[in-house]
PQR file with spaces between the fields and no chain letter, atoms N, CA, C, O and H, PARSE charges and radii, in Angstrom:
ATOM       1  N    UNK     1       0.827   -1.187    0.000 -0.4000 1.5000
ATOM       2  CA   UNK     1       0.000    0.000    0.000 -0.0000 2.0000
ATOM       3  C    UNK     1       0.867    1.244    0.000  0.5500 1.7000
ATOM       4  O    UNK     1       1.967    1.263    0.552 -0.5500 1.4000
ATOM       5  N    UNK     2       0.350    2.266   -0.624 -0.4000 1.5000
ATOM       6  CA   UNK     2       1.064    3.526   -0.692 -0.0000 2.0000
ATOM       7  C    UNK     2       0.316    4.554    0.159  0.5500 1.7000
ATOM       8  O    UNK     2      -0.786    4.975   -0.190 -0.5500 1.4000
ATOM       9  H    UNK     2      -0.544    2.250   -1.073  0.4000 1.0000
ATOM      10  N    UNK     3       0.918    4.947    1.263 -0.4000 1.5000
ATOM      11  CA   UNK     3       0.282    5.914    2.150 -0.0000 2.0000
ATOM      12  C    UNK     3       0.870    7.294    1.903  0.5500 1.7000
ATOM      13  O    UNK     3       2.072    7.503    2.063 -0.5500 1.4000
ATOM      14  H    UNK     3       1.814    4.605    1.547  0.4000 1.0000
ATOM      15  N    UNK     4       0.033    8.214    1.520 -0.4000 1.5000
ATOM      16  CA   UNK     4       0.458    9.595    1.352 -0.0000 2.0000
ATOM      17  C    UNK     4      -0.236   10.417    2.431  0.5500 1.7000
ATOM      18  O    UNK     4      -1.449   10.318    2.613 -0.5500 1.4000
ATOM      19  H    UNK     4      -0.943    8.044    1.390  0.4000 1.0000
ATOM      20  N    UNK     5       0.533   11.222    3.137 -0.4000 1.5000
ATOM      21  CA   UNK     5      -0.013   11.911    4.304 -0.0000 2.0000
ATOM      22  C    UNK     5      -0.952   13.050    3.964  0.5500 1.7000
ATOM      23  O    UNK     5      -1.813   13.381    4.778 -0.5500 1.4000
ATOM      24  H    UNK     5       1.519   11.303    2.989  0.4000 1.0000
ATOM      25  N    UNK     6      -0.824   13.661    2.805 -0.4000 1.5000
ATOM      26  CA   UNK     6      -1.675   14.819    2.550 -0.0000 2.0000
ATOM      27  C    UNK     6      -2.314   14.758    1.164  0.5500 1.7000
ATOM      28  O    UNK     6      -2.448   15.787    0.502 -0.5500 1.4000
ATOM      29  H    UNK     6      -0.124   13.392    2.144  0.4000 1.0000
ATOM      30  N    UNK     7      -2.703   13.582    0.725 -0.4000 1.5000
ATOM      31  CA   UNK     7      -3.292   13.456   -0.601 -0.0000 2.0000
ATOM      32  C    UNK     7      -4.782   13.750   -0.607  0.5500 1.7000
ATOM      33  O    UNK     7      -5.328   14.126   -1.644 -0.5500 1.4000
ATOM      34  H    UNK     7      -2.593   12.746    1.263  0.4000 1.0000
ATOM      35  N    UNK     8      -5.439   13.590    0.506 -0.4000 1.5000
ATOM      36  CA   UNK     8      -6.879   13.791    0.587 -0.0000 2.0000
ATOM      37  C    UNK     8      -7.168   15.269    0.876  0.5500 1.7000
ATOM      38  O    UNK     8      -6.568   15.833    1.790 -0.5500 1.4000
ATOM      39  H    UNK     8      -4.996   13.284    1.349  0.4000 1.0000
ATOM      40  N    UNK     9      -8.062   15.905    0.128 -0.4000 1.5000
ATOM      41  CA   UNK     9      -8.326   17.338    0.321 -0.0000 2.0000
ATOM      42  C    UNK     9      -8.741   17.717    1.737  0.5500 1.7000
ATOM      43  O    UNK     9      -8.305   18.752    2.240 -0.5500 1.4000
ATOM      44  H    UNK     9      -8.550   15.446   -0.615  0.4000 1.0000
ATOM      45  N    UNK    10      -9.570   16.910    2.394 -0.4000 1.5000
ATOM      46  CA   UNK    10      -9.991   17.271    3.751 -0.0000 2.0000
ATOM      47  C    UNK    10      -8.822   17.182    4.727  0.5500 1.7000
ATOM      48  O    UNK    10      -8.755   17.941    5.693 -0.5500 1.4000
ATOM      49  H    UNK    10      -9.925   16.069    1.985  0.4000 1.0000
ATOM      50  N    UNK    11      -7.911   16.263    4.477 -0.4000 1.5000
ATOM      51  CA   UNK    11      -6.723   16.155    5.336 -0.0000 2.0000
ATOM      52  C    UNK    11      -5.814   17.362    5.128  0.5500 1.7000
ATOM      53  O    UNK    11      -5.246   17.894    6.082 -0.5500 1.4000
ATOM      54  H    UNK    11      -7.964   15.646    3.692  0.4000 1.0000
ATOM      55  N    UNK    12      -5.683   17.785    3.883 -0.4000 1.5000
ATOM      56  CA   UNK    12      -4.880   18.981    3.606 -0.0000 2.0000
ATOM      57  C    UNK    12      -5.464   20.188    4.324  0.5500 1.7000
ATOM      58  O    UNK    12      -4.736   20.993    4.904 -0.5500 1.4000
ATOM      59  H    UNK    12      -6.144   17.352    3.108  0.4000 1.0000
ATOM      60  N    UNK    13      -6.782   20.303    4.276 -0.4000 1.5000
ATOM      61  CA   UNK    13      -7.444   21.423    4.938 -0.0000 2.0000
ATOM      62  C    UNK    13      -7.208   21.387    6.448  0.5500 1.7000
ATOM      63  O    UNK    13      -6.903   22.415    7.052 -0.5500 1.4000
ATOM      64  H    UNK    13      -7.373   19.649    3.805  0.4000 1.0000
ATOM      65  N    UNK    14      -7.345   20.226    7.051 -0.4000 1.5000
ATOM      66  CA   UNK    14      -7.166   20.130    8.503 -0.0000 2.0000
ATOM      67  C    UNK    14      -5.710   20.368    8.899  0.5500 1.7000
ATOM      68  O    UNK    14      -5.447   20.946    9.954 -0.5500 1.4000
ATOM      69  H    UNK    14      -7.592   19.390    6.560  0.4000 1.0000
ATOM      70  N    UNK    15      -4.767   19.934    8.072 -0.4000 1.5000
ATOM      71  CA   UNK    15      -3.357   20.194    8.364 -0.0000 2.0000
ATOM      72  C    UNK    15      -3.055   21.687    8.267  0.5500 1.7000
ATOM      73  O    UNK    15      -2.311   22.233    9.082 -0.5500 1.4000
ATOM      74  H    UNK    15      -4.981   19.465    7.215  0.4000 1.0000
ATOM      75  N    UNK    16      -3.634   22.334    7.272 -0.4000 1.5000
ATOM      76  CA   UNK    16      -3.439   23.769    7.112 -0.0000 2.0000
ATOM      77  C    UNK    16      -4.073   24.517    8.291  0.5500 1.7000
ATOM      78  O    UNK    16      -3.483   25.461    8.816 -0.5500 1.4000
ATOM      79  H    UNK    16      -4.238   21.890    6.610  0.4000 1.0000
ATOM      80  N    UNK    17      -5.258   24.100    8.700 -0.4000 1.5000
ATOM      81  CA   UNK    17      -5.935   24.726    9.842 -0.0000 2.0000
ATOM      82  C    UNK    17      -5.126   24.536   11.120  0.5500 1.7000
ATOM      83  O    UNK    17      -5.021   25.455   11.932 -0.5500 1.4000
ATOM      84  H    UNK    17      -5.738   23.333    8.274  0.4000 1.0000
ATOM      85  N    UNK    18      -4.559   23.359   11.298 -0.4000 1.5000
ATOM      86  CA   UNK    18      -3.730   23.106   12.483 -0.0000 2.0000
ATOM      87  C    UNK    18      -2.490   23.993   12.452  0.5500 1.7000
ATOM      88  O    UNK    18      -2.077   24.525   13.483 -0.5500 1.4000
ATOM      89  H    UNK    18      -4.644   22.613   10.638  0.4000 1.0000
ATOM      90  N    UNK    19      -1.896   24.153   11.271 -0.4000 1.5000
ATOM      91  CA   UNK    19      -0.733   25.033   11.140 -0.0000 2.0000
ATOM      92  C    UNK    19      -1.090   26.473   11.429  0.5500 1.7000
ATOM      93  O    UNK    19      -0.326   27.180   12.087 -0.5500 1.4000
ATOM      94  H    UNK    19      -2.231   23.721   10.434  0.4000 1.0000
ATOM      95  N    UNK    20      -2.253   26.928   10.943 -0.4000 1.5000
ATOM      96  CA   UNK    20      -2.714   28.283   11.222 -0.0000 2.0000
ATOM      97  C    UNK    20      -2.945   28.487   12.715  0.5500 1.7000
ATOM      98  O    UNK    20      -2.566   29.517   13.272 -0.5500 1.4000
ATOM      99  H    UNK    20      -2.873   26.354   10.408  0.4000 1.0000
ATOM     100  N    UNK    21      -3.559   27.516   13.352 -0.4000 1.5000
ATOM     101  CA   UNK    21      -3.818   27.603   14.786 -0.0000 2.0000
ATOM     102  C    UNK    21      -2.507   27.653   15.565  0.5500 1.7000
ATOM     103  O    UNK    21      -2.369   28.428   16.511 -0.5500 1.4000
ATOM     104  H    UNK    21      -3.867   26.679   12.900  0.4000 1.0000
ATOM     105  N    UNK    22      -1.555   26.828   15.165 -0.4000 1.5000
ATOM     106  CA   UNK    22      -0.251   26.838   15.831 -0.0000 2.0000
ATOM     107  C    UNK    22       0.410   28.206   15.679  0.5500 1.7000
ATOM     108  O    UNK    22       0.999   28.720   16.630 -0.5500 1.4000
ATOM     109  H    UNK    22      -1.667   26.198   14.397  0.4000 1.0000
ATOM     110  N    UNK    23       0.314   28.792   14.491 -0.4000 1.5000
ATOM     111  CA   UNK    23       0.894   30.114   14.261 -0.0000 2.0000
ATOM     112  C    UNK    23       0.260   31.177   15.143  0.5500 1.7000
ATOM     113  O    UNK    23       0.957   32.026   15.698 -0.5500 1.4000
ATOM     114  H    UNK    23      -0.164   28.374   13.719  0.4000 1.0000
ATOM     115  N    UNK    24      -1.047   31.132   15.270 -0.4000 1.5000
ATOM     116  CA   UNK    24      -1.758   32.088   16.113 -0.0000 2.0000
ATOM     117  C    UNK    24      -1.350   31.920   17.576  0.5500 1.7000
ATOM     118  O    UNK    24      -1.056   32.900   18.261 -0.5500 1.4000
ATOM     119  H    UNK    24      -1.613   30.442   14.819  0.4000 1.0000
ATOM     120  N    UNK    25      -1.334   30.684   18.044 -0.4000 1.5000
ATOM     121  CA   UNK    25      -0.938   30.428   19.442 -0.0000 2.0000
ATOM     122  C    UNK    25       0.503   30.847   19.686  0.5500 1.7000
ATOM     123  O    UNK    25       0.822   31.391   20.743 -0.5500 1.4000
ATOM     124  H    UNK    25      -1.572   29.888   17.488  0.4000 1.0000
ATOM     125  N    UNK    26       1.366   30.600   18.726 -0.4000 1.5000
ATOM     126  CA   UNK    26       2.762   30.985   18.857 -0.0000 2.0000
ATOM     127  C    UNK    26       2.895   32.507   18.993  0.5500 1.7000
ATOM     128  O    UNK    26       3.654   32.995   19.831 -0.5500 1.4000
ATOM     129  H    UNK    26       1.107   30.158   17.867  0.4000 1.0000
ATOM     130  N    UNK    27       2.157   33.248   18.169 -0.4000 1.5000
ATOM     131  CA   UNK    27       2.195   34.714   18.254 -0.0000 2.0000
ATOM     132  C    UNK    27       1.616   35.213   19.576  0.5500 1.7000
ATOM     133  O    UNK    27       2.115   36.186   20.141 -0.5500 1.4000
ATOM     134  H    UNK    27       1.540   32.851   17.489  0.4000 1.0000
ATOM     135  N    UNK    28       0.573   34.561   20.072 -0.4000 1.5000
ATOM     136  CA   UNK    28      -0.009   34.963   21.350 -0.0000 2.0000
ATOM     137  C    UNK    28       0.977   34.802   22.500  0.5500 1.7000
ATOM     138  O    UNK    28       1.004   35.615   23.424 -0.5500 1.4000
ATOM     139  H    UNK    28       0.167   33.770   19.614  0.4000 1.0000
ATOM     140  N    UNK    29       1.773   33.767   22.437 -0.4000 1.5000
ATOM     141  CA   UNK    29       2.770   33.526   23.479 -0.0000 2.0000
ATOM     142  C    UNK    29       3.973   34.447   23.289  0.5500 1.7000
ATOM     143  O    UNK    29       4.518   34.956   24.268 -0.5500 1.4000
ATOM     144  H    UNK    29       1.751   33.107   21.686  0.4000 1.0000
ATOM     145  N    UNK    30       4.391   34.665   22.054 -0.4000 1.5000
ATOM     146  CA   UNK    30       5.599   35.421   21.762 -0.0000 2.0000
ATOM     147  C    UNK    30       5.416   36.932   21.923  0.5500 1.7000
ATOM     148  O    UNK    30       6.343   37.619   22.351 -0.5500 1.4000
ATOM     149  H    UNK    30       3.948   34.251   21.259  0.4000 1.0000
ATOM     150  N    UNK    31       4.254   37.450   21.591 -0.4000 1.5000
ATOM     151  CA   UNK    31       4.033   38.896   21.553 -0.0000 2.0000
ATOM     152  C    UNK    31       4.357   39.614   22.864  0.5500 1.7000
ATOM     153  O    UNK    31       5.043   40.635   22.817 -0.5500 1.4000
ATOM     154  H    UNK    31       3.501   36.892   21.244  0.4000 1.0000
ATOM     155  N    UNK    32       3.909   39.148   24.017 -0.4000 1.5000
ATOM     156  CA   UNK    32       4.268   39.873   25.254 -0.0000 2.0000
ATOM     157  C    UNK    32       5.780   39.951   25.497  0.5500 1.7000
ATOM     158  O    UNK    32       6.272   40.938   26.044 -0.5500 1.4000
ATOM     159  H    UNK    32       3.351   38.319   24.055  0.4000 1.0000
ATOM     160  N    UNK    33       6.510   38.917   25.092 -0.4000 1.5000
ATOM     161  CA   UNK    33       7.965   38.938   25.257 -0.0000 2.0000
ATOM     162  C    UNK    33       8.609   39.961   24.324  0.5500 1.7000
ATOM     163  O    UNK    33       9.561   40.640   24.708 -0.5500 1.4000
ATOM     164  H    UNK    33       6.110   38.115   24.647  0.4000 1.0000
ATOM     165  N    UNK    34       8.100   40.071   23.116 -0.4000 1.5000
ATOM     166  CA   UNK    34       8.596   41.071   22.161 -0.0000 2.0000
ATOM     167  C    UNK    34       8.313   42.470   22.703  0.5500 1.7000
ATOM     168  O    UNK    34       9.183   43.341   22.663 -0.5500 1.4000
ATOM     169  H    UNK    34       7.327   39.519   22.803  0.4000 1.0000
ATOM     170  N    UNK    35       7.103   42.685   23.208 -0.4000 1.5000
ATOM     171  CA   UNK    35       6.745   43.987   23.761 -0.0000 2.0000
ATOM     172  C    UNK    35       7.620   44.353   24.957  0.5500 1.7000
ATOM     173  O    UNK    35       8.060   45.497   25.080 -0.5500 1.4000
ATOM     174  H    UNK    35       6.397   41.978   23.241  0.4000 1.0000
ATOM     175  N    UNK    36       7.870   43.397   25.824 -0.4000 1.5000
ATOM     176  CA   UNK    36       8.712   43.649   26.993 -0.0000 2.0000
ATOM     177  C    UNK    36      10.134   44.019   26.561  0.5500 1.7000
ATOM     178  O    UNK    36      10.736   44.936   27.120 -0.5500 1.4000
ATOM     179  H    UNK    36       7.513   42.469   25.723  0.4000 1.0000
ATOM     180  N    UNK    37      10.661   43.313   25.582 -0.4000 1.5000
ATOM     181  CA   UNK    37      12.009   43.614   25.088 -0.0000 2.0000
ATOM     182  C    UNK    37      12.069   45.020   24.492  0.5500 1.7000
ATOM     183  O    UNK    37      13.027   45.754   24.736 -0.5500 1.4000
ATOM     184  H    UNK    37      10.173   42.567   25.128  0.4000 1.0000
ATOM     185  N    UNK    38      11.063   45.396   23.721 -0.4000 1.5000
ATOM     186  CA   UNK    38      11.022   46.752   23.152 -0.0000 2.0000
ATOM     187  C    UNK    38      10.976   47.803   24.257  0.5500 1.7000
ATOM     188  O    UNK    38      11.689   48.806   24.206 -0.5500 1.4000
ATOM     189  H    UNK    38      10.285   44.800   23.523  0.4000 1.0000
ATOM     190  N    UNK    39      10.134   47.564   25.249 -0.4000 1.5000
ATOM     191  CA   UNK    39      10.003   48.499   26.357 -0.0000 2.0000
ATOM     192  C    UNK    39      11.344   48.679   27.071  0.5500 1.7000
ATOM     193  O    UNK    39      11.750   49.804   27.359 -0.5500 1.4000
ATOM     194  H    UNK    39       9.555   46.750   25.291  0.4000 1.0000
ATOM     195  N    UNK    40      12.014   47.592   27.349 -0.4000 1.5000
ATOM     196  CA   UNK    40      13.312   47.650   28.030 -0.0000 2.0000
ATOM     197  C    UNK    40      14.356   48.342   27.162  0.5500 1.7000
ATOM     198  O    UNK    40      15.126   49.163   27.660 -0.5500 1.4000
ATOM     199  H    UNK    40      11.683   46.678   27.115  0.4000 1.0000
ATOM     200  N    UNK    41      14.392   48.022   25.875 -0.4000 1.5000
ATOM     201  CA   UNK    41      15.358   48.650   24.965 -0.0000 2.0000
ATOM     202  C    UNK    41      15.140   50.161   24.898  0.5500 1.7000
ATOM     203  O    UNK    41      16.102   50.929   24.897 -0.5500 1.4000
ATOM     204  H    UNK    41      13.767   47.355   25.470  0.4000 1.0000
ATOM     205  N    UNK    42      13.890   50.583   24.843 -0.4000 1.5000
ATOM     206  CA   UNK    42      13.590   52.009   24.736 -0.0000 2.0000
ATOM     207  C    UNK    42      13.928   52.737   26.028  0.5500 1.7000
ATOM     208  O    UNK    42      14.365   53.888   25.999 -0.5500 1.4000
ATOM     209  H    UNK    42      13.108   49.959   24.844  0.4000 1.0000
ATOM     210  N    UNK    43      13.731   52.081   27.143 -0.4000 1.5000
ATOM     211  CA   UNK    43      14.126   52.701   28.418 -0.0000 2.0000
ATOM     212  C    UNK    43      15.641   52.827   28.513  0.5500 1.7000
ATOM     213  O    UNK    43      16.158   53.848   28.968 -0.5500 1.4000
ATOM     214  H    UNK    43      13.376   51.147   27.167  0.4000 1.0000
ATOM     215  N    UNK    44      16.350   51.787   28.083 -0.4000 1.5000
ATOM     216  CA   UNK    44      17.819   51.851   28.103 -0.0000 2.0000
ATOM     217  C    UNK    44      18.325   52.965   27.190  0.5500 1.7000
ATOM     218  O    UNK    44      19.249   53.693   27.552 -0.5500 1.4000
ATOM     219  H    UNK    44      15.930   50.958   27.713  0.4000 1.0000
ATOM     220  N    UNK    45      17.727   53.097   26.016 -0.4000 1.5000
ATOM     221  CA   UNK    45      18.119   54.145   25.089 -0.0000 2.0000
ATOM     222  C    UNK    45      17.887   55.516   25.707  0.5500 1.7000
ATOM     223  O    UNK    45      18.731   56.402   25.579 -0.5500 1.4000
ATOM     224  H    UNK    45      16.976   52.506   25.722  0.4000 1.0000
ATOM     225  N    UNK    46      16.767   55.698   26.368 -0.4000 1.5000
ATOM     226  CA   UNK    46      16.460   56.977   27.013 -0.0000 2.0000
ATOM     227  C    UNK    46      17.439   57.294   28.137  0.5500 1.7000
ATOM     228  O    UNK    46      17.664   58.463   28.452 -0.5500 1.4000
ATOM     229  H    UNK    46      16.081   54.978   26.473  0.4000 1.0000
ATOM     230  N    UNK    47      18.017   56.273   28.739 -0.4000 1.5000
ATOM     231  CA   UNK    47      18.953   56.465   29.857 -0.0000 2.0000
ATOM     232  C    UNK    47      20.385   56.768   29.421  0.5500 1.7000
ATOM     233  O    UNK    47      21.214   57.152   30.245 -0.5500 1.4000
ATOM     234  H    UNK    47      17.834   55.324   28.483  0.4000 1.0000
ATOM     235  N    UNK    48      20.678   56.599   28.136 -0.4000 1.5000
ATOM     236  CA   UNK    48      22.046   56.864   27.675 -0.0000 2.0000
ATOM     237  C    UNK    48      22.351   58.357   27.729  0.5500 1.7000
ATOM     238  O    UNK    48      21.491   59.189   27.440 -0.5500 1.4000
ATOM     239  H    UNK    48      20.004   56.287   27.466  0.4000 1.0000
ATOM     240  N    UNK    49      23.597   58.687   28.105 -0.4000 1.5000
ATOM     241  CA   UNK    49      23.979   60.098   28.115 -0.0000 2.0000
ATOM     242  C    UNK    49      24.350   60.539   26.693  0.5500 1.7000
ATOM     243  O    UNK    49      24.486   59.711   25.791 -0.5500 1.4000
ATOM     244  H    UNK    49      24.295   58.011   28.340  0.4000 1.0000
ATOM     245  N    UNK    50      24.511   61.850   26.509 -0.4000 1.5000
ATOM     246  CA   UNK    50      24.772   62.393   25.170 -0.0000 2.0000
ATOM     247  C    UNK    50      26.042   61.830   24.551  0.5500 1.7000
ATOM     248  O    UNK    50      26.088   61.597   23.343 -0.5500 1.4000
ATOM     249  H    UNK    50      24.400   62.522   27.241  0.4000 1.0000
ATOM     250  N    UNK    51      27.063   61.610   25.351 -0.4000 1.5000
ATOM     251  CA   UNK    51      28.315   61.054   24.838 -0.0000 2.0000
ATOM     252  C    UNK    51      28.094   59.648   24.274  0.5500 1.7000
ATOM     253  O    UNK    51      28.581   59.321   23.192 -0.5500 1.4000
ATOM     254  H    UNK    51      27.025   61.799   26.333  0.4000 1.0000
ATOM     255  N    UNK    52      27.364   58.834   25.007 -0.4000 1.5000
ATOM     256  CA   UNK    52      27.092   57.467   24.538 -0.0000 2.0000
ATOM     257  C    UNK    52      26.224   57.479   23.280  0.5500 1.7000
ATOM     258  O    UNK    52      26.419   56.669   22.373 -0.5500 1.4000
ATOM     259  H    UNK    52      26.968   59.100   25.886  0.4000 1.0000
ATOM     260  N    UNK    53      25.271   58.398   23.234 -0.4000 1.5000
ATOM     261  CA   UNK    53      24.425   58.506   22.039 -0.0000 2.0000
ATOM     262  C    UNK    53      25.262   58.910   20.820  0.5500 1.7000
ATOM     263  O    UNK    53      25.071   58.377   19.727 -0.5500 1.4000
ATOM     264  H    UNK    53      25.112   59.055   23.970  0.4000 1.0000
ATOM     265  N    UNK    54      26.191   59.857   21.015 -0.4000 1.5000
ATOM     266  CA   UNK    54      27.077   60.248   19.907 -0.0000 2.0000
ATOM     267  C    UNK    54      27.906   59.060   19.437  0.5500 1.7000
ATOM     268  O    UNK    54      28.130   58.890   18.239 -0.5500 1.4000
ATOM     269  H    UNK    54      26.346   60.290   21.902  0.4000 1.0000
ATOM     270  N    UNK    55      28.361   58.236   20.379 -0.4000 1.5000
ATOM     271  CA   UNK    55      29.166   57.059   20.027 -0.0000 2.0000
ATOM     272  C    UNK    55      28.408   56.100   19.114  0.5500 1.7000
ATOM     273  O    UNK    55      29.012   55.445   18.265 -0.5500 1.4000
ATOM     274  H    UNK    55      28.179   58.373   21.353  0.4000 1.0000
ATOM     275  N    UNK    56      27.104   56.016   19.281 -0.4000 1.5000
ATOM     276  CA   UNK    56      26.334   55.107   18.440 -0.0000 2.0000
ATOM     277  C    UNK    56      25.645   55.833   17.279  0.5500 1.7000
ATOM     278  O    UNK    56      24.893   55.229   16.515 -0.5500 1.4000
ATOM     279  H    UNK    56      26.614   56.549   19.971  0.4000 1.0000
ATOM     280  N    UNK    57      25.916   57.142   17.160 -0.4000 1.5000
ATOM     281  CA   UNK    57      25.429   57.894   16.018 -0.0000 2.0000
ATOM     282  C    UNK    57      23.969   58.298   16.088  0.5500 1.7000
ATOM     283  O    UNK    57      23.295   58.399   15.062 -0.5500 1.4000
ATOM     284  H    UNK    57      26.527   57.633   17.781  0.4000 1.0000
ATOM     285  N    UNK    58      23.478   58.531   17.301 -0.4000 1.5000
ATOM     286  CA   UNK    58      22.082   58.926   17.484 -0.0000 2.0000
ATOM     287  C    UNK    58      22.046   60.233   18.268  0.5500 1.7000
ATOM     288  O    UNK    58      22.752   60.388   19.265 -0.5500 1.4000
ATOM     289  H    UNK    58      24.026   58.450   18.134  0.4000 1.0000
ATOM     290  N    UNK    59      21.228   61.161   17.816 -0.4000 1.5000
ATOM     291  CA   UNK    59      21.080   62.416   18.543 -0.0000 2.0000
ATOM     292  C    UNK    59      20.119   62.231   19.709  0.5500 1.7000
ATOM     293  O    UNK    59      19.374   61.252   19.764 -0.5500 1.4000
ATOM     294  H    UNK    59      20.654   61.035   17.007  0.4000 1.0000
ATOM     295  N    UNK    60      20.142   63.170   20.632 -0.4000 1.5000
ATOM     296  CA   UNK    60      19.245   63.123   21.783 -0.0000 2.0000
ATOM     297  C    UNK    60      17.791   63.142   21.310  0.5500 1.7000
ATOM     298  O    UNK    60      16.957   62.413   21.846 -0.5500 1.4000
ATOM     299  H    UNK    60      20.747   63.965   20.587  0.4000 1.0000
ATOM     300  N    UNK    61      17.483   63.967   20.316 -0.4000 1.5000
ATOM     301  CA   UNK    61      16.087   64.048   19.850 -0.0000 2.0000
ATOM     302  C    UNK    61      15.650   62.742   19.180  0.5500 1.7000
ATOM     303  O    UNK    61      14.502   62.324   19.329 -0.5500 1.4000
ATOM     304  H    UNK    61      18.160   64.560   19.880  0.4000 1.0000
ATOM     305  N    UNK    62      16.559   62.098   18.446 -0.4000 1.5000
ATOM     306  CA   UNK    62      16.226   60.793   17.845 -0.0000 2.0000
ATOM     307  C    UNK    62      15.981   59.752   18.934  0.5500 1.7000
ATOM     308  O    UNK    62      15.048   58.954   18.839 -0.5500 1.4000
ATOM     309  H    UNK    62      17.492   62.437   18.326  0.4000 1.0000
ATOM     310  N    UNK    63      16.812   59.762   19.957 -0.4000 1.5000
ATOM     311  CA   UNK    63      16.651   58.816   21.062 -0.0000 2.0000
ATOM     312  C    UNK    63      15.328   59.049   21.776  0.5500 1.7000
ATOM     313  O    UNK    63      14.636   58.095   22.132 -0.5500 1.4000
ATOM     314  H    UNK    63      17.570   60.410   20.034  0.4000 1.0000
ATOM     315  N    UNK    64      14.974   60.308   21.987 -0.4000 1.5000
ATOM     316  CA   UNK    64      13.705   60.620   22.647 -0.0000 2.0000
ATOM     317  C    UNK    64      12.518   60.193   21.790  0.5500 1.7000
ATOM     318  O    UNK    64      11.515   59.701   22.307 -0.5500 1.4000
ATOM     319  H    UNK    64      15.536   61.083   21.698  0.4000 1.0000
ATOM     320  N    UNK    65      12.640   60.386   20.468 -0.4000 1.5000
ATOM     321  CA   UNK    65      11.559   59.945   19.568 -0.0000 2.0000
ATOM     322  C    UNK    65      11.349   58.440   19.659  0.5500 1.7000
ATOM     323  O    UNK    65      10.218   57.967   19.774 -0.5500 1.4000
ATOM     324  H    UNK    65      13.455   60.785   20.048  0.4000 1.0000
ATOM     325  N    UNK    66      12.445   57.695   19.608 -0.4000 1.5000
ATOM     326  CA   UNK    66      12.350   56.234   19.687 -0.0000 2.0000
ATOM     327  C    UNK    66      11.830   55.811   21.057  0.5500 1.7000
ATOM     328  O    UNK    66      10.950   54.956   21.157 -0.5500 1.4000
ATOM     329  H    UNK    66      13.364   58.079   19.515  0.4000 1.0000
ATOM     330  N    UNK    67      12.373   56.409   22.102 -0.4000 1.5000
ATOM     331  CA   UNK    67      11.986   56.036   23.467 -0.0000 2.0000
ATOM     332  C    UNK    67      10.519   56.352   23.762  0.5500 1.7000
ATOM     333  O    UNK    67       9.904   55.698   24.604 -0.5500 1.4000
ATOM     334  H    UNK    67      13.087   57.104   22.021  0.4000 1.0000
ATOM     335  N    UNK    68       9.963   57.336   23.085 -0.4000 1.5000
ATOM     336  CA   UNK    68       8.572   57.719   23.344 -0.0000 2.0000
ATOM     337  C    UNK    68       7.574   56.905   22.500  0.5500 1.7000
ATOM     338  O    UNK    68       6.363   57.046   22.665 -0.5500 1.4000
ATOM     339  H    UNK    68      10.462   57.867   22.401  0.4000 1.0000
ATOM     340  N    UNK    69       8.082   56.066   21.608 -0.4000 1.5000
ATOM     341  CA   UNK    69       7.203   55.244   20.793 -0.0000 2.0000
ATOM     342  C    UNK    69       6.593   54.138   21.669  0.5500 1.7000
ATOM     343  O    UNK    69       7.320   53.460   22.395 -0.5500 1.4000
ATOM     344  H    UNK    69       9.066   55.952   21.474  0.4000 1.0000
ATOM     345  N    UNK    70       5.283   53.955   21.610 -0.4000 1.5000
ATOM     346  CA   UNK    70       4.668   52.901   22.416 -0.0000 2.0000
ATOM     347  C    UNK    70       5.265   51.517   22.106  0.5500 1.7000
ATOM     348  O    UNK    70       5.623   51.237   20.962 -0.5500 1.4000
ATOM     349  H    UNK    70       4.693   54.506   21.021  0.4000 1.0000
ATOM     350  N    UNK    71       5.368   50.676   23.104 -0.4000 1.5000
ATOM     351  CA   UNK    71       6.025   49.383   22.957 -0.0000 2.0000
ATOM     352  C    UNK    71       5.339   48.482   21.945  0.5500 1.7000
ATOM     353  O    UNK    71       5.980   47.584   21.398 -0.5500 1.4000
ATOM     354  H    UNK    71       5.078   50.903   24.034  0.4000 1.0000
ATOM     355  N    UNK    72       4.066   48.690   21.682 -0.4000 1.5000
ATOM     356  CA   UNK    72       3.360   47.817   20.740 -0.0000 2.0000
ATOM     357  C    UNK    72       3.608   48.239   19.284  0.5500 1.7000
ATOM     358  O    UNK    72       3.183   47.546   18.359 -0.5500 1.4000
ATOM     359  H    UNK    72       3.546   49.419   22.126  0.4000 1.0000
ATOM     360  N    UNK    73       4.290   49.368   19.078 -0.4000 1.5000
ATOM     361  CA   UNK    73       4.660   49.780   17.726 -0.0000 2.0000
ATOM     362  C    UNK    73       6.123   49.487   17.488  0.5500 1.7000
ATOM     363  O    UNK    73       6.943   49.545   18.404 -0.5500 1.4000
ATOM     364  H    UNK    73       4.635   49.932   19.829  0.4000 1.0000
ATOM     365  N    UNK    74       6.436   49.172   16.254 -0.4000 1.5000
ATOM     366  CA   UNK    74       7.835   48.877   15.908 -0.0000 2.0000
ATOM     367  C    UNK    74       8.704   50.081   15.975  0.5500 1.7000
ATOM     368  O    UNK    74       9.904   49.992   15.712 -0.5500 1.4000
ATOM     369  H    UNK    74       5.769   49.125   15.510  0.4000 1.0000
């Protein structure tokens, strides 16, 4: 017998639905961690002094713009 795992249309649909569900669940778990990392990065950037900002090529106003961006935005 020849068994093919995704030859039947209903099986293909259910596999695709399972993959979509996994993707959604993965994003639900991952998103708060991404937001927390952004929040921490923006706070660290805001805490840098002018000398450190010059070293990385960012002006104070650019740093303030980035730091003031809400964590849920890129």
